[in-house]
N, C-alpha and C positions, 0 to 999 in steps of 0.2 A: 714657754720660758727654759723650762727645765729640760726641754728633749735637745737642745740646745744650748742652753747655759751651763749645766753641769759640766758636758765635755769640752768645752772650751776653757771652763776653768780650770779643770785638771790640766789639760792641755798646757795651757799658757802659764798658768801661775802655781801648780803643782797640788799635792794633795789637802795642805795644809790650809789653801785659801776655800777649798770646796766646803767648809763650816760656814763662811761667808753668805756663799750661794745659799746653802740649804735654808739658812735663816731668813735671807730675801725670799726664798720662795715658800717659805711658811706663812710670810706675812703677805705674800701675793694672793696665796690659794686661802688663806681666811678672809681675805677681803673679795677674791671670787666666789667663794661658797657663801658668804652672808650679803654685802652690798650688790656683788653681781648676780647673784641668784634673786635678790630681791628687784632688781631692775629687769629681769627676765622674767619672772612669776608674778610679781607684785604680791609676794607673801614668803616669809621666811620661818624656818625648821631648823630647828637647833640641830637636828642629826645632820643637817647639810654639812656643818663645820667639820664633822668627823669624817672627812673622804680619804682615801689611799694616799692622795699626795700630803694632806696635812699631817697624818697619821707617821708617813714614813718620814717627814723632814723632822718631826717630832721625836722619833726614835732616834734618827741621825743625831740632832744635837744632844739628846741624852746622852748616846754612846762617847760625843767627843768630850762632853763635859764631865762625864763617870767613867772614865775609861775601864773596860772589861775584857776580860780575857773571851774571845769570839772563837768557836772552835773553827778549824779548817773548813769543815764541810759547808758551814754556814757561811762563812767568809765567801766560798765559791759559787754559792747560791745567790746572794747577793749580788756578786760580779756579774753573773749570767743574767740575773733577773735587771738589774739596771742597765746592761749590754742592749736588751732588747729594747727599751723605752722609747730611743730615738727611731729605730726602723718601724717600731708599730705606729708611732704616732704621726711618722711621715705617710706610712700605707693609709691610715684612716683620712689625714689631710688629701691624700692624694685621690682615694676613691671619691672624697667628696667634689675635688674639681673638675669631675666628670660634666656636671652639671652647670658649671659656670660659662656664662657667653663672655668670651674674653673681647669680642669685639666690642660691644656694648662697655665692658668693664673699664677696656682701655679708654674709651672717650669720654669718661666721667672726669670732670672737672675735680670733682669731690675726691675722688682716687688722689688724685695728684697732690691736692692740697693735704688730705691725710698722711701719705707718703712723708712728703717734705716735712710735715711737721713730726709725725713719728718717728722717722728713720734720720733727721737732722738736726732739727731745732730743739726739740724736747730732749733728747740724748745730751747736746751740746751745752744746752744750761744746767742741766743736772750735773755733767760730770765737772762743770767749771766752779759750781757751788760746793759740790762735796771734795773738789780738790783743794778750794778755801779753806775748809774746814778739818780735813782729814789727810792731808797731804805727806805727812810723814809714815801713815801705813800703806805702804804700795799694794799688797795683795788685796786690803779693802776697796783701793783705787780701780784695781784691775776688775774685781767682781762688779762694781758699780758699774763700770763701763761696759762690760757683757751683760749684765742686767737690763741696763737701758739700752742699748744697743741690740739687742738679741731681737730676732722676729715676734710677731705677733703670738701670743700664747694659742697653741693648739686647743686647748681647752674650750676656745670661745666658740668655734666651728662646733665641737662635738657637743657642747652645752645648746647650742643654737638647735642642732638635730635633735637632740634629744628632747627637746621641748616643743619640737615641731614646728619652729620658727622659720619664716619665708627668708629671713636674713642669713641662713646657713650658708648659700651661696656666696653672700657677700663676705661674709666672716671668712671661707675658704679661700675666696680669692685674695684678700688682703692677707691672709697667712702665707701665701705663695709669693704674694709681691715683697712682703717685708722679709721672707726667707731668701729672694733670689738678691734683694737691694743690701741685704744684710753684707754679703759678700766683698760689696764694697763700702757700707759704711761703718762697718765693725774697725776694718783699717784705719778709717779716717778718724775715727772716736779715740782709737788708741793712741794717736798722735797729739789729742789733747793732756791725757795721762801723765 
């Protein structure tokens, strides 16, 4: 989510909207590292909550709400590191795609159902509900649209690989498929905002 959501938010809605995406990512990460970890491992450890993504999101929220003067060198370092997140995520996902049997993957009816639901039905429903509730906050609407229309999170494949799950290839395929489809579906969902 963050590897595409943050750059898209910054490009479409500007720096002021990035805080909304960071808050969304914070909640997403908390759910992923608690409920998601429980689904994968069937156990929960409190230290899982304090992942790099959660800590980074918390720091960004604190910096936003408690403005502080950050030295120029540190700002540059943050920009460099944040600029690396998308290419690094794409490299890890790309490497995991080597094991995917695309012939079998593209024949699966469950893949088509997943893609239609994940990339069209669910985002459209959420955008329409949020628009009804928060129509006056354009930045929030843009971030919601990006968050629900973004490709499947790369960390799902990474978590599956880390835990030795056989589903890592399937997760990688879904990430690739949703990334490719998002080129079409994000503009479609933007029309609903």
